[in-house]
C-alpha positions in Angstrom: 6.8 -143.9 114.9 6.2 -144.5 111.2 4.4 -141.2 110.8 7.3 -139.3 112.4 9.7 -141.1 110.1 7.8 -140.2 107.0 7.6 -136.5 107.7 11.1 -135.8 109.0 13.1 -136.5 105.8 10.8 -134.3 103.7 11.5 -131.3 105.9 15.1 -131.4 105.0 14.9 -132.1 101.3 14.7 -128.7 99.7 18.5 -128.0 99.6 20.7 -130.9 100.8 21.0 -134.0 98.5 23.6 -136.2 100.1 22.4 -135.9 103.7 18.8 -136.4 102.7 19.6 -139.5 100.7 21.6 -141.0 103.6 18.8 -140.1 106.1 16.1 -141.7 104.0 17.9 -144.9 103.2 19.8 -145.9 106.3 18.4 -144.3 109.5 16.7 -147.1 111.5 15.5 -144.6 114.2 13.8 -141.7 112.4 13.4 -139.5 115.5 17.2 -138.9 115.5 17.4 -137.7 111.9 15.0 -134.9 112.6 17.6 -133.2 114.7 20.3 -132.9 111.9 21.1 -129.2 111.8 19.5 -128.5 108.4 16.7 -126.3 109.7 18.4 -123.0 109.0 18.5 -123.8 105.3 14.8 -124.8 105.4 14.0 -121.3 106.8 15.9 -119.7 104.0 15.2 -121.5 100.7 17.9 -119.6 99.0 20.9 -119.1 101.3 23.9 -117.0 100.5 27.0 -119.1 99.5 29.4 -119.3 102.3 32.5 -119.6 100.2 32.9 -115.8 99.9 34.5 -115.8 103.2 37.4 -117.9 102.1 38.2 -116.8 98.6 40.7 -114.1 99.5 44.1 -114.5 97.8 47.0 -115.5 99.9 49.5 -112.7 100.0 52.7 -114.2 101.2 54.8 -111.1 100.9 52.5 -109.0 103.0 52.6 -111.5 105.8 56.4 -111.6 105.9 57.1 -107.9 105.5 54.6 -106.8 108.0 55.8 -109.0 110.9 59.5 -109.3 110.3 60.4 -105.7 109.8 61.1 -102.9 112.2 58.2 -101.2 114.0 56.6 -98.1 112.6 57.0 -94.4 113.6 56.8 -91.0 112.1 60.4 -90.3 112.9 63.6 -92.3 112.2 65.1 -91.4 115.5 62.2 -93.0 117.4 61.8 -96.1 115.2 60.8 -98.5 117.9 58.9 -96.4 120.4 55.5 -96.6 118.9 55.6 -100.4 118.8 56.8 -100.6 122.3 54.5 -98.1 124.0 51.3 -99.2 122.3 51.8 -102.9 122.8 49.1 -104.2 125.2 48.8 -107.4 127.2 45.0 -106.8 127.5 42.7 -104.9 125.3 41.8 -102.5 128.2 45.3 -101.1 128.0 44.8 -99.7 124.5 43.5 -96.2 123.7 39.8 -96.1 122.9 40.5 -95.5 119.2 42.5 -98.7 119.1 40.5 -100.8 121.6 37.3 -100.7 119.5 38.9 -102.1 116.3 40.7 -104.7 118.4 37.4 -105.9 119.9 35.8 -105.9 116.5 38.6 -108.0 115.1 38.5 -110.4 118.0 34.7 -110.9 117.3 35.4 -111.6 113.7 38.1 -114.2 114.6 35.8 -115.8 117.2 33.1 -116.3 114.5 35.7 -117.7 112.1 36.9 -120.1 114.8 33.4 -121.2 115.6 32.7 -121.9 111.9 36.1 -123.6 111.4 37.0 -121.2 108.6 40.7 -121.4 109.2 40.9 -125.2 108.8 38.2 -126.2 106.3 39.1 -125.7 102.6 37.0 -123.1 100.7 33.8 -124.7 99.3 33.4 -124.9 95.6 31.1 -122.2 94.4 28.0 -123.5 92.5 26.2 -121.5 89.8 22.8 -122.2 91.4 21.5 -124.0 94.4 20.2 -127.6 94.0 16.6 -127.9 93.0 13.9 -130.3 94.2 14.2 -132.1 90.9 17.8 -133.0 91.6 16.8 -134.1 95.1 14.0 -136.2 93.7 16.4 -137.8 91.2 18.8 -138.6 94.0 16.0 -140.2 96.0 14.9 -142.3 93.0 18.4 -143.6 92.6 18.6 -144.4 96.3 15.3 -146.3 96.4 16.5 -149.3 94.5 19.1 -150.0 97.2 16.2 -151.3 99.3 14.5 -153.4 96.5 16.0 -156.8 97.7 14.1 -156.4 100.9 10.7 -155.5 99.3 9.6 -159.1 98.3 9.8 -160.2 101.9 7.3 -157.5 103.0 4.9 -157.4 100.1 2.3 -159.5 102.0 2.6 -157.2 105.0 2.1 -154.2 102.7 -1.0 -155.7 101.2 -2.5 -156.5 104.6 -1.8 -153.0 105.9 -2.9 -151.1 102.8 -5.2 -148.7 104.6 -2.4 -147.8 107.0 0.0 -147.1 104.1 -2.6 -144.8 102.4 -2.9 -142.7 105.5 0.8 -142.4 105.7 1.1 -141.5 102.0 -1.5 -138.8 102.4 0.4 -137.3 105.4 3.6 -137.4 103.4 2.0 -135.7 100.5 0.8 -132.8 102.6 4.3 -132.4 104.2 6.2 -132.5 100.9 3.8 -130.2 99.2 4.4 -127.5 101.8 8.2 -127.8 101.5 8.3 -127.9 97.7 7.8 -124.6 95.8 9.1 -125.6 92.3 7.0 -125.7 89.2 7.6 -129.4 89.0 6.4 -129.9 92.6 4.1 -132.8 91.7 7.0 -134.8 90.3 9.1 -134.1 93.3 6.3 -135.1 95.7 5.8 -138.3 93.8 9.4 -139.2 93.8 9.9 -138.4 97.5 6.7 -140.1 98.4 7.8 -143.3 96.6 11.2 -143.3 98.3 9.7 -142.6 101.7 7.2 -145.3 101.5 9.9 -147.8 100.4 12.0 -146.8 103.4 9.1 -147.2 105.8 8.3 -150.6 104.5 11.8 -151.8 104.4 13.1 -150.2 107.6 12.3 -153.3 109.6 14.7 -155.3 107.5 17.8 -153.0 107.9 20.6 -155.0 109.5 21.6 -154.0 113.0 25.2 -153.7 111.7 24.3 -150.6 109.7 23.2 -148.6 112.7 26.8 -147.9 113.8 27.9 -146.0 110.6 24.6 -144.1 110.6 25.1 -143.1 114.2 28.5 -141.9 113.4 27.2 -139.8 110.5 24.6 -138.2 112.7 27.2 -137.5 115.4 29.5 -136.0 112.8 26.7 -133.6 111.8 26.4 -132.1 115.3 28.0 -128.7 115.9 31.8 -128.9 116.5 33.6 -127.0 119.2 35.6 -123.9 118.0 38.9 -124.8 116.3 42.2 -123.8 117.8 44.6 -121.8 115.6 48.2 -120.8 116.6 50.3 -118.2 115.0 54.0 -117.9 116.0 53.2 -120.6 118.6 50.6 -118.5 120.4 46.9 -119.6 120.3 44.6 -116.9 118.9 42.2 -115.5 121.5 43.0 -118.3 123.9 46.2 -116.4 125.1 46.2 -112.8 126.1 49.6 -112.4 124.2 47.6 -112.8 121.0 46.3 -109.2 121.6 49.8 -108.0 120.8 49.8 -109.9 117.5 46.3 -108.7 116.6 47.3 -105.2 117.3 50.2 -105.6 114.8 47.8 -106.7 112.1 45.5 -103.8 112.9 48.4 -101.3 112.8 49.4 -102.7 109.4 45.9 -102.0 108.1 45.3 -98.6 109.7 43.1 -100.2 112.4 40.5 -101.3 109.9 39.2 -104.5 111.5 37.8 -106.2 108.4 41.0 -105.6 106.4 43.1 -106.9 109.3 40.9 -110.0 109.6 41.4 -110.7 105.9 45.1 -110.3 106.4 45.2 -112.7 109.3 43.2 -115.3 107.3 45.6 -115.0 104.4 48.6 -115.3 106.8 47.2 -118.4 108.5 46.3 -120.0 105.1 49.8 -119.3 103.7 51.4 -120.8 106.9 49.3 -124.0 106.5 50.0 -124.3 102.8 53.7 -123.7 103.2 53.8 -126.1 106.2 55.4 -123.9 108.8 54.9 -126.4 111.7 56.5 -129.2 109.7 59.3 -126.8 108.6 60.3 -126.3 112.2 61.6 -129.9 112.3 63.6 -129.8 109.1 67.4 -129.9 109.2 69.6 -127.7 107.1 73.3 -127.4 106.7 75.4 -124.8 108.5 76.6 -123.1 105.3 74.0 -120.3 105.7 75.1 -119.2 109.2 77.5 -116.6 107.9 74.8 -115.1 105.7 72.0 -114.5 108.2 72.4 -114.6 112.0 71.2 -113.0 115.2 73.6 -111.0 117.3 73.0 -108.7 120.2 70.2 -106.2 120.8 69.5 -102.6 119.9 69.3 -99.7 122.4 65.6 -100.5 123.0 66.3 -104.2 123.7 65.1 -105.6 120.4 67.1 -108.5 119.0 69.0 -107.7 115.9 69.1 -109.9 112.8 72.0 -109.4 110.4 71.7 -110.2 106.7 75.1 -110.2 105.2 74.5 -110.7 101.5 78.0 -109.6 100.6 79.0 -113.2 101.7 77.5 -114.4 98.4 80.5 -112.9 96.6 82.1 -116.2 97.6 81.4 -118.2 94.5 81.4 -121.5 96.3 78.8 -120.3 98.7 76.7 -118.8 96.0 76.6 -122.1 94.1 75.5 -123.9 97.3 72.6 -121.5 97.6 71.4 -120.6 94.1 72.9 -122.8 91.4 69.6 -124.6 90.8 65.9 -124.4 91.7 66.2 -127.0 94.4 69.0 -125.2 96.2 67.1 -121.9 95.9 64.1 -123.4 97.5 66.2 -124.9 100.2 67.7 -121.5 101.0 64.3 -120.0 101.1 62.9 -122.6 103.4 65.9 -122.2 105.7 65.5 -118.4 105.7 61.8 -118.7 106.7 62.5 -121.3 109.3 65.2 -119.0 110.8 62.8 -116.1 111.1 60.0 -118.2 112.5 62.2 -119.5 115.2 63.5 -116.1 116.0 59.9 -114.7 116.3 58.9 -117.5 118.6 61.7 -116.4 121.0 60.1 -113.0 121.4 58.2 -111.9 124.5 54.7 -110.9 123.6 53.7 -110.2 127.2 53.1 -106.7 128.5 56.3 -104.6 128.4 57.9 -107.5 126.5 60.0 -107.3 123.3 58.0 -108.3 120.3 59.9 -106.9 117.4 63.1 -107.9 115.5 65.4 -105.4 113.9 66.7 -106.4 110.5 70.1 -105.1 109.3 71.1 -105.7 105.7 74.8 -105.3 104.9 76.3 -104.8 101.5 73.1 -104.9 99.5 73.4 -104.8 95.7 73.4 -101.4 94.0 70.1 -102.1 92.3 68.4 -102.6 95.6 68.9 -99.0 96.5 67.9 -97.9 93.0 64.6 -99.9 93.1 63.9 -98.4 96.6 64.3 -94.9 95.3 61.9 -95.7 92.5 59.3 -97.1 94.8 59.7 -94.6 97.6 57.2 -92.1 96.3 54.5 -94.7 96.3 55.1 -96.0 99.9 53.4 -94.6 102.9 55.3 -92.7 105.6 54.8 -95.6 108.0 56.3 -98.1 105.5 59.2 -95.8 104.7 60.0 -95.3 108.3 60.8 -99.0 108.6 63.8 -98.7 106.4 67.1 -96.8 107.1 69.7 -96.7 104.3 73.3 -95.8 104.8 76.2 -95.8 102.4 79.7 -97.3 103.2 80.9 -94.0 104.7 77.9 -93.7 107.0 77.2 -97.3 107.9 79.0 -97.4 111.2 77.6 -94.1 112.4 74.1 -95.2 111.4 74.4 -98.6 113.2 75.8 -97.0 116.3 72.8 -94.6 116.4 70.6 -97.7 116.9 72.9 -100.3 118.5 75.2 -99.9 121.5 78.9 -100.5 120.8 79.0 -103.5 123.2 76.2 -105.1 121.1 77.6 -104.2 117.7 80.1 -106.6 116.1 83.7 -105.3 115.7 83.5 -105.7 111.9 80.7 -103.2 111.8 82.2 -100.6 114.1 81.5 -101.9 117.6 83.4 -103.7 120.3 81.4 -107.0 120.5 83.7 -110.0 120.0 84.9 -113.1 121.7 87.4 -112.4 124.4 87.8 -111.0 127.9 85.0 -108.5 127.5 81.4 -109.5 126.9 78.2 -107.8 125.6 77.2 -106.9 129.1 80.4 -104.7 129.7 79.2 -101.2 128.9 81.2 -99.0 126.5 81.7 -95.2 126.7 81.4 -93.1 123.6 83.2 -89.8 123.1 83.4 -87.6 120.1 86.8 -86.0 119.5 86.8 -82.7 117.7 89.1 -82.1 114.7 92.7 -81.0 115.6 92.3 -81.6 119.3 93.7 -83.9 122.0 91.6 -85.9 124.4 92.6 -87.8 127.5 90.7 -90.5 129.5 91.7 -91.2 133.1 91.0 -94.4 135.1 91.6 -93.8 138.9 92.8 -96.8 140.9 93.0 -96.9 144.7 94.2 -100.4 145.4 96.3 -103.2 143.9 94.6 -104.8 140.9 94.9 -105.8 137.3 93.4 -103.2 135.0 92.3 -104.2 131.5 90.8 -102.0 128.8 89.7 -101.9 125.2 89.9 -98.8 123.0 88.8 -98.0 119.5 88.7 -94.9 117.4 86.5 -95.3 114.4 88.7 -94.9 111.3 91.7 -94.3 113.6 94.4 -92.2 111.8 95.0 -90.6 115.2 97.8 -90.9 117.7 97.2 -93.1 120.8 99.2 -93.6 124.0 98.7 -94.9 127.6 100.6 -94.4 130.9 100.2 -95.0 134.6 100.6 -91.9 136.8 101.1 -92.8 140.6 99.4 -90.7 143.2 102.7 -90.5 145.1 104.7 -87.7 143.6 108.0 -89.4 144.4 107.0 -92.4 142.2 107.8 -92.6 138.5 105.3 -92.5 135.7 105.1 -95.8 133.8 104.6 -95.9 130.0 102.1 -98.6 129.2 101.6 -97.8 125.5 104.1 -95.6 123.7 102.3 -92.9 121.8 102.1 -93.7 118.0 99.8 -93.1 115.1 97.3 -95.9 114.4 96.4 -96.4 110.8 92.9 -97.4 109.6 94.3 -100.6 108.2 95.5 -101.9 111.6 93.6 -103.9 114.1 90.4 -102.0 114.8 90.4 -102.6 118.6 93.5 -102.3 120.9 93.6 -104.2 124.1 95.9 -103.4 127.0 96.3 -104.4 130.7 98.5 -103.2 133.5 99.2 -104.6 136.9 98.9 -101.8 139.5 100.8 -102.0 142.8 100.0 -98.6 144.2 97.2 -95.9 144.1 97.2 -93.8 140.9 95.5 -93.5 137.6 95.8 -94.8 134.0 95.7 -92.1 131.4 94.8 -92.6 127.7 95.7 -89.9 125.3 94.2 -89.6 121.8 95.5 -86.8 119.6 93.3 -86.1 116.6 95.4 -84.2 114.1 92.9 -84.6 111.2 90.3 -82.2 110.1 87.5 -84.6 110.8 85.8 -85.4 114.1 86.5 -88.9 115.5 84.4 -91.3 117.6 86.2 -92.9 120.6 85.0 -96.1 122.2 86.5 -97.6 125.3 85.7 -99.8 128.3 87.7 -101.3 131.2 87.5 -103.8 134.0 89.5 -104.6 137.1 90.6 -107.8 138.8 91.8 -108.0 142.4 95.5 -108.7 142.6 96.3 -111.7 144.9 100.0 -111.1 145.0 102.5 -108.2 144.8 
């Protein structure tokens, strides 16, 4: 047993100071210390520093822009189709040119999880690896810790002198093989002295010290792979993470190593910023008018509205930006809002995994800066942004968002009232200097309600009920009149029908510009005459 104890520490001395010192001084059962996983370093006396894997800079802005913006495409008219059609639930569903990078990226992530690269801080880079001289010095410093026990065993050492000499010779041979420095003799001498002291004094080590040593040995054993979540989804442990990884790959043109670096930076930033703790923070409700979710686009993606024109309210502006603390508070609330919105997405197969961002009333300099940067942006990046001036804003929004999902203030029919977002809206374009009629046939007694809107109005509008019985009289529901653009944008009417017939809406566009008509209706059964 003593022979095995002498040789084991020397096998691990070339590169690790702290563990070697602990092993030599405190381990009462040497056979356990030989299994400490330091052998790979012994095989390679000059290992590569591992901190190169973790020295990538954290790019906060890349993480946010990539995952909170609209999906890519080569055409503005099909902004969301690429993201929707290429989103897999399993890697086998991807095309071959995308499946191979995904598998490569998953392998890189698995290695990082096994090595705990996402949780452990980057190691401090040393100019040169520790030499045997340093280890020897550490051992010399450690040896005096056992000196109080030496007087008690001096007689035993004297009576077993021959046995010690044999041990020393064996230790010398082992250490001489491991040490390759020019000052090897000094190293061997220092290690030999320390090892002998340990052998002699090991019998006097208190039993109480065995527990901490056992814990250190246990701590040195390989750890299971770490678990890392992003947007509440475990990486690799959940098939939905394939969708997230594909997003990172797409953002880096399916270059697996670059996507892996981006993921590491994202996870590091999320930990540094404290995303998980941020989810539990409470903020006031003064920001709800500035940023909010409302409805879905025509592809089913949730829509986030950013109404920065609200900051024209001086009181609100002061609450958000009057000092650094308030600016940080607004930033944290904004990130929390987006994080919660993303966690509500469906990353399953055929699910919705993208949020559409709509910015209203952005400052003039925002558009100017975008024009300056546009030549330097890729087509994929530019396709994520659609700009529209005041005269084109409603038309642009309606090209992406259905009228029943678009707020009234931005040109749609979505508002609190009798109709909801599930009540479909019909869109019709009225040519200049033309009249258009809309008919609602009714075959039984009911209460008919409808909403009508002409974008920009400045047209004449009227409604009447025409009975099917020719002997009955036509009833004027809404007398024809010109509706100005300054009036209520949506007109609501209802009419109780007692006989078969039809409701006719008439819109007379006398202007030289085409107009967009929006309307919808619903009926309720009439219980009495």
